[in-house]
N, C-alpha and C positions, 0 to 999 in steps of 0.2 A: 496254637503260637510258635510256631517258627523258629527255636533254637537263635539267639541277636549274638555272634560272636564280635570280638573287640580286638584287634591285631594291636600289641602291645604298642606300635606307635604310636597310634592312635591314643592308647589309655596316655601316655607320658604326655600327648600333646594336648588331651582335655586336661590333665594336673597340670601340665607349666600353665597354663592359660587360666585355668581355677585359681591358681600361687598369685601367678602377675594381677589379677583384676584384688585379690585378695592383699594383697600387697598398697598395688597404688589405692584403693579406702582407704589401705592401714594411713598409709603415709599423709594421707591428706584431707580426713576427716577426724584421726582421733587426738589426742592435748597434743599439743605443741605444734600440730602439725601443719599442711602448708596455708589450710586457710586458716587457721592463726593468726599463723607467718605473716599471711597479705592486711589483716584486722589492721595487727599492733605495731608490723613494720615502720618504722618512719625513718629510718635511715640506709636504708638496703640503698645499692648505687646498681641497681637492672643494667646498665649498658654494659657491664661485665657481663654477663649472658648472655649479652652477642657477641662477645668474642673465645664463650665457650663454643660454643654451638657455632663459629668461626674456624676455634681451633680440628673440633671434629670435620667440619667440611672440610679441611685443607687437609687433612688424611686421608678424608675418601680421597680426595682429587687424586693425591702424592699416590697412592694404590693406581687409581684408573692409569696413573700419567707409564706406568711402573709398569705394569703388566703389557701396554702398547710397545714399551721400547725395547722386551724385548720379545715381544713373538714377530715382531715386525723386524726384526734380523733375520730370519729367515724369509719372511711374507713380508716385502714392502708393500703389498696392497691389503693388507692390517690398519684398517684404520681406527683412528686417536676414537672415532667412537664404538669401535668395537668393542676394544678398551674400556672401552665408560661400564656397556652391556657387560659382559664376562665380569667388570671387579664388582658389581654393585651387583650383581648376581649372584655373586658371593658371597658377599657378605651378608643379605638373603637369607637363603638355606642354611649358612654358617652357624646363623641367631635364632636363627628357627629345628634345629635340627641337633641332638645331644651328641657334645662333646663336639660341637661342628664340624661333624662329619659328613653335615650333605653338602660344607662350602665348594671344595675342591671337584670333585666328580661334577657340577653342574658348569663350574665355570670352563672344566673340558670340556664338556656336549655342549658349550656356547658359545666356542673358542671354533669346534668342528663343526659347527652352524654357519660360522664361517672361511669355513676353508679350510684350518688348521690340521693336521695330523696330530691324531690323538696322541699318541704316543709322545711328538716335541712339544704340544698344550701338558698332557702329566709330565715333564721333565721341567719345564718354565716356573712354573708352581709350585713343585718339587724345590726350584734353586730359588725362587724367592723365598721359599718357607726358609732354607737351612742359611742364609743370610740373615731373614729375621729372627730368627730363633739365637743363633751364633750374637748380634746385635741384642736384643733383647736381653741375653743372658749376659753380656757385657755390663751394661747399661744396669741390669739388679746388683748385679757384685758389684763392681762401685759402688754405687748410690751407700747401700746397706751396707759399706767399708767405713764410708765416709758417713754416715748416720747413727753407727751400730750400736750407741749409748742408746739412743730411740727406739731402735728392732728391738730392743733387747727388752725395753721399759716398756713395748705395746704386747712384747710375748709372754706374756705374763701368766701363762694356764699352758696345764700339759696338752689339753684342747686347738690351740691357739699355735702352740711349737710342733704340735702332728702335722698340724695342717699344711703348715710353713714348711717344714723339712720336705714331705710328700710333693707338696709343690714344685718346691726348687729340683729334689730328682728327677717328679717330672719331666722337668720342664728340659736336663739336662740328658735323663737316659732316651726322650724324643729325639733331640738336637743328635747328638751321638748315632740315631740311628738310623738315623738322612747320609748321617755326612757317611759312614760308615756305606750306603748303597751306594754310594759317590767315587766311593777309593775304592772297597774292595767288595764288589757284588756275589761272586761266588757263597761266600762265608750266611749272607744275606738271603736266598736265595735259600740255601740249606736248611739255615731255620726255620723259614716256613712252611719247607718238604714237611719240618714234624708237624704242622698244625693239616697235613693233607689226610689222614686216617679219619681225624674226627670230623672234618668235613663231608668227609666220604656218610657223615652219619646220615646228611639231612639234604642232601644232593645224590643223587642220579653220578657213575660215575663219567657221562660225554662233560656232564654239567662242571664237577669238578674239576677236569684236566683243562679244560678252556678256561676257569678260572685263574687259576696256578700259570696259563699257561700265558696269560695276561698280565700277570703278574710278574711275572718272571721278565716278560718284553717289555715291559715297563722298567723295570728295574736298569734293562741292558739298554736303554735309554735314555735313562737320565744318567749313568753312567758317561756313556758317551756325548753326550751333553755336559757334562759338568769335567770331561777331558777339555771340550773346547773353550769353555770357559778359563780354562783355565792359561791358554793362549791370549784371550784377552783381558787382562791385569786389570786393564783402566774402566773398562768397564762396570766393570765389578764393584771395584772403588767408588764409581760413578754411583752405584748402585747400593752401597755400603750409607754414601752420604745421605740416600732419599730416603733411608729403611731408618736412620738415625733421627731425619729432620721428620719422617711421616710418626713415629713414636715417642721423640721430644710434644709432637703435635696431641697425639692421647696424654699424654700426661700431662700438659697446660689447663687442661676441661677441669679439674677437678678446683686447680688454682685458682682459676678466673671465679668460678663459683665460688667459692670460699672470698673473692675482691671482692664479689654483688653481694652474698651473706654477709659477712662482717667486714663492713671496710676501714674500720679501726683494728685488723686486727694485723698482726709485725708477724708472722709467721714466715719462715723461709723458702725459696721455690723449691728450696734441693731439699727441705723437708717430707712440703707436698710430695717431687716426686720419688719419694723413695714409700708413704703413701701406699698409688697407684701400682710401683710395681710387685709394694706387698700384697697389694687387693691382687690385681692383675694374678701372680701367682699360685694362690691360693683360688682364686677361681675358675681355672684353669684344667684342677683334677676334678669338678663337680660335673656330671656326665647327665645333665638338665638345661636344657633350649637356656642360651642367656643366661644360665649357672644361677637362676633365680633361684635367690634366697639366700645363697653361700655371699653374690656378691653386696647384698646387703649389709647382712651382717660381716665381711669385715671390711664395707667403707664402713662402718659404724663402730670398728673394734680399732683403727687404725687412723682412721678421721677426730675421733669421738669427743676430742680434748681442743682442736682445733675450730668449731661450732658453737652456736651457744648451743641450752641445752629446749631454747627457739626456735632455734633455726637448721639446727642438723639432720631431722627427720626431715624437709623440703632441702636440703642438699642432697641427698640420698634422695628424694625423686629426680628429682632435677637433673640429674649425671646420671640414675639410668634412664632418664625420655631423652638427654641426648645423642648419650653413646649406647640404647639397643631400644627401646620405644622407636626412635626412629628409624633407626635402620628395618624395623618391623612396616610400620608407617606410611613413610617416603619412598624406602626401597624400593620394599617387596614390589607393590603394584610395577614400577620402572623394573623392575628384573621379571617378573611376571609376563607385562604385554609386551611385544614383540614384536612388527614386520617381516611376513613369510620370510626367508634370506635361500640364495643359495650358493649352493658349494663352487667357488671360483677354478 
């Protein structure tokens, strides 16, 4: 028999699918899982689950509109449906690749198919990413300050503290890294150049040079785009407002699930928002597609006392279904299916 070789990506996808399947079965079939909750629940208010789904869809719609707005500044022929296609492609490939690494490259690829220059497409996505990271970080800091007593009550072990600190440092570092690309591109180019010898160990000279030329070109394009954006402060303000609204929609999903499963609960929306911010911060440092396992664990840590023991597992499963499995199952086919397009 011939030797069968499995790539690291394939192996990781197999592990992720197995892990997700196991988690779903656990949250459905185990004691106090979804099956038991549906049998015994009498007070659940399921209309709030529709609100939770609507909040997630609202987040997706804002992202589609934002992508369309930013691209059409230079390409008026870029239609809203093109922005929708680019965005859902990014959502899907972010969900199924380690560290969401496949999202932006596939968005660029989709934009190029609609006649957008690859360098400009990259700069648009980087600018959107920078605004999102800054807003998200400030949102998290404000929430943590407002609910500092609650935060420290949840960080009651070295393990949870370590993950919270690493997640926050990772978010800050990533934001600063991309901001540097827009303000001082030359130091960033020199930083990347340090990895050239390592890169040559795995690629030949021609491919190495091509890769670093592409990286430097993208940095230059983003820096130029950033300088042009500064000249349009009102547009930046508009984008920022939209992203604040987008993040608020993301944070509303667990709150609505809480209102559905614990209709007589009295926890505040701000406390819920703080919990989601923590969950997202911790999940971001796990290099597994969808942060599977880590997201569920973080949700349990910060939302454990909000839900009853009979409803917690159901809450975790519903939250992941809306925010993650929805993307894979619904947006996946939409991102892959596509009519043949031509550049304009």
